[in-house]
C-alpha angles and dihedrals in degrees: 000000000000107000116231117248132219125201111235129191116196121197133189139154121283093244088057098048096113090044089053095049092044089052093050092045091050087047090055096197109100122092108201114243090210126024116198123191118277124241113290093239091054091054096043090052092060093037092053093043094052095043089049093048089050092053093049090057086083092060096042117126116263113277087245093051118113091223094060097101102007097097112104121231107267123229118245092262094048095045094049092052091052090039095057089046089055092049095049089050091049092051089043091050093046089052093046092049089054090048089050092052095047093048091050089049092052090046091053088049100050103029095090088063091060131225114336139146116243085195091059092049088051090053091052089050091056090049090058102268105121101190125192124185123212141175113222136194118228094264093044091050091054090051090052092049093051092048108094096199092061114095108191147150121220113231135188114303119253120206090348094303127117115256122204140180112217129193101228116351135301120262117262090246089072109070107215141153107240117214109233106227107236121230088230135036127231093263092052094044090048091053092049089052091053092048092050091047088054087051093049086053088056090050091049089055089054088052092051095051090049093045093072089066095071091131090054091053091052091050093053092043091054090050090047092051092048086048088051091053096046089050089053093051090047094053089045093055114095128215148171129195094297114019142039128206145180136184137207151140123284129187106248093229089061096053098099089058092050091052091051089051092047092051093046093046096040098240124160109223144168135199138201143164116277113261120260091233095046106122094178099070110132120231124231114182116204105208128204126232090266100033094053089070089075094055091091088058090048090050094049091049094042093226127140130168118248121254093260096038123100118262107239097167095122092047090044089054097047095046092041091053091050092047088048091055096045092047096047088039100173126103090204091057089047090055093050091049087050095048088047095051090045089051090049098048092047091051100040097033086220116141103174131147091271091055090048093046089054089050091054096042093052093047091050087046093055091048092051092045090047093055093044091043097235117150112165085320096291117148087196089071085078088069091069108087097212094053092044088051089059094059126100101219099221087051096046118124086206097047093165091076090059101041094251121131121241089240092056094047090048093048091047093055094044092050090048086053093050090045094055090047092051093048092047093048090046092050089053090056090048090056093047091049092050092053094046091050091054087052093048088240111159091205089084083088087066089055086049087056088049090051089052088048095053091052089051095047092049090054090048091050088053091048096047101036110030098025095236108178101247133149105256099200096064088052094056088047088057091049091051091049090050093050094050092047090054094044094049099042107022093092094052117119134165091249092050132081117235089254092051091048092048090052095050088047094052089047091058094047094117091047087052091052091054091046090051090055088047090052088063089050090052091053089047092050089072090074086080089079086064096039098048095045089052090049091053089050094049090050093052092046090050093054092045089052093049089050092048089063094066116086140172113006093352088068087098092062085052092053089051090048090053095047095044092043098052092040088056091045094052088051093050090045090054092051087048087056090056094043101041108012094048093039093056089055099036099046115015098035096036095045089054092049089051093250122150102169093236094147124145106212117243105247110170122202103261148128103278118217094202135035116270115223 
């Protein structure tokens, strides 16, 4: 259920601005209607802390080290002293790294000229010998030799070029590359590199000592983020000479708590229903005991229904569970998932929604695998009387054991897939109809038309794909009736007259025609549940067949093939759940229910107890 929101305005005197904001933050109920950027200093504090903590991860003790979590949480004063030392060390190391890079580049530039002392060359220049050094091509060298005004000494060749020392400079008529005399020689540069490396090692020691205070960094980052949120609220609050005020959204069921806090803190306040045209209303979903299990999937996908959209979390969970079981399709895989999640829960002592969801998914997968007779893709499993007794013959993946033909089994699974699809899409239409009826929106008749179209397309899929003996003419009559209902009532809306709605609907007739064809495609798309499940079975059977070819000492290779093959297949099945199982819910079903997942998460102004990403 999506909780109803109220717009609330809170007013206080300017002198009590901080007191008002602190009270609202401690209450933790008000989702700010507008949220301005926080002060730059508040943002930079969190950003720098986060960046520094990330850099220190490279210096953290080994996970097996006894000192990993032994460091106490530092006080604010102690942390700041340590933190400033780390920042200084980071700046120093950055400078030293740049110095080393520059020194190495200079060594690379001058090493071809061999060992020499720039200081001695400077002394010669002071004594009146202004030496310049050049590399010359053969032609340029001959020109220099022939010039009587050029006083030079030939040096050892560099890169097959003549090298000379010239008193003064070469005339402009002789093109040559002059060698710039460095400030420091190779020995001095090398010593500087060694000194810089020693200082870097000292900086690294600072980082290693600081890295043990990971918990302290997390505490300070949380404080910085809360300060950033407070700064944002402070910037958002408006004021004049006497009063300060702020507005936001509040869940209707929490209104009594807000009123009590307002009375206790002496706030003036007002409330009103949210505006019909307000598109910024946050969504707070109140999950039931069962529907809350799907929340981890919503969080991973980053989807949330809009405030005025229907809540389909329970139906999403039920269909997703069935799709998961059909796509994984193997009771053996379900057992592995169940064992893995039990082991994880026992070790971590965590029993959250994600853990319970995996419990349910694994159990339903085991049930589906059992009724289809699929245990690690092994046909020999059907030789076990207990496992064979669990199978529903028409669903069996090894139908020969039950006197059922392969075609009958295949048609049964496909019909089941189409039926699930038709039921889900029809349910989506009913959800949309219910919502529009409550809003007195006459376009619910168009949704009724889509419901008729879904039934007709389902029957058409059975006729064309499975070969069901159905009268085809009534099916096309249903499609025609559905098309007419959608065209005539699809443009209706509470703010339009009947004539305006009719005109809008007729204008979209061609689009409706295309969407009707698309409706058939949507029903057909549920065949993927059959196809992907069969593909997973085929892959597991293939690896089993490969492994069966190894005998004697080579049986070890066969075991490795089986383990790797089934591991890969499980991973591929999980990916298929994301690609196919989620898609059927998020697109086909949600589209039919009129759900676009446009929700804005309800994020009240409060003191956070964990860092928000």
